[in-house]
C-alpha positions in Angstrom: 0.0 0.0 -0.1 1.3 3.3 -1.1 2.0 5.8 2.0 -0.2 8.7 1.8 1.4 12.1 2.0 0.0 15.6 1.7 2.2 18.9 1.1 0.4 22.3 1.1 2.1 25.4 -0.5 1.2 28.9 -0.9 1.4 30.5 -4.2 2.2 34.4 -4.6 -1.1 35.0 -6.1 -2.6 33.6 -3.1 -3.4 30.2 -4.0 -3.1 27.7 -2.0 -1.7 24.2 -3.6 -2.4 20.7 -1.8 -0.8 17.5 -3.3 -1.8 14.5 -2.6 -0.3 11.0 -3.1 -1.4 7.5 -2.6 -4.7 6.2 -1.4 -7.5 8.6 -0.2 -10.0 6.0 1.6 -11.4 5.7 5.0 -8.2 5.6 6.8 -7.2 9.5 5.9 -10.5 11.2 4.0 -10.9 13.1 7.4 -7.4 14.2 7.5 -7.6 15.7 4.0 -11.2 17.1 4.8 -9.9 18.9 7.7 -7.0 20.3 5.7 -9.2 21.5 3.0 -11.2 23.2 5.6 -9.0 24.7 7.6 -7.1 26.3 4.7 -10.1 27.6 3.5 -11.2 29.2 6.6 -8.0 30.4 8.0 -6.2 31.0 5.2 -8.4 32.6 3.0 -6.7 32.0 0.0 -8.3 33.3 -3.7 -8.2 29.7 -5.2 -7.3 26.2 -3.5 -6.1 23.8 -5.5 -5.7 20.2 -4.8 -3.3 18.2 -6.9 -4.2 14.5 -7.5 -1.5 13.8 -9.9 0.0 11.1 -7.4 -3.0 9.5 -6.0 -4.0 5.7 -6.6 -7.2 5.4 -5.6 -10.0 7.4 -4.1 -13.1 6.0 -2.8 -16.8 7.7 -1.8 -15.0 9.4 1.6 -12.1 10.9 -0.6 -14.8 12.2 -3.0 -16.6 13.7 0.3 -13.5 15.3 1.3 -13.1 17.0 -1.7 -16.8 18.3 -1.7 -16.6 19.2 1.6 -13.0 21.7 0.4 -15.2 22.7 -2.6 -18.1 24.0 -0.5 -15.9 25.6 2.4 -13.8 27.1 0.1 -16.6 28.8 -1.9 -18.3 30.4 1.4 -15.7 32.2 2.1 -15.3 33.5 -1.8 -12.5 31.1 -2.8 -12.4 29.1 -6.0 -11.9 25.6 -5.7 -10.1 23.1 -8.5 -8.9 19.7 -8.6 -6.1 19.5 -11.2 -4.2 16.3 -12.5 -6.6 13.4 -11.2 -5.5 10.0 -12.7 -7.7 8.5 -15.0 -8.9 6.3 -12.5 -9.9 9.2 -10.1 -11.0 11.2 -13.4 -13.7 8.3 -14.2 -14.8 8.5 -10.5 -15.6 12.1 -10.7 -17.1 12.0 -13.4 -19.3 9.0 -12.7 -20.4 11.2 -9.5 -21.2 14.0 -12.0 -18.4 16.3 -10.3 -15.9 17.2 -12.8 -17.3 20.6 -13.8 -18.1 21.7 -10.3 -14.6 20.6 -9.5 -12.8 22.4 -12.3 -11.6 19.2 -13.9 -10.5 20.0 -17.3 -10.9 17.7 -20.3 
């Protein structure tokens, strides 16, 4: 099982990028949910970008964490975007009807 990691960085334009690696599932979705909500409410960025390039799996709890992050970001006036979802993750988001809501390109 791949190790789960999350890295957060702030860009000069006020965007916060949260990079996730590994599986987003019941074991760590709550940590992601908390990080997204805390970032939106504490940092108040202009945009929250969640980079999923290194994510190998996502389940419904992980998708739920992204939804909470999106809703929290929007509630404080920040844009929200999911970037670089691998094919499996993109398919899961598409099946849930969330690609547009999450700003997934393509």
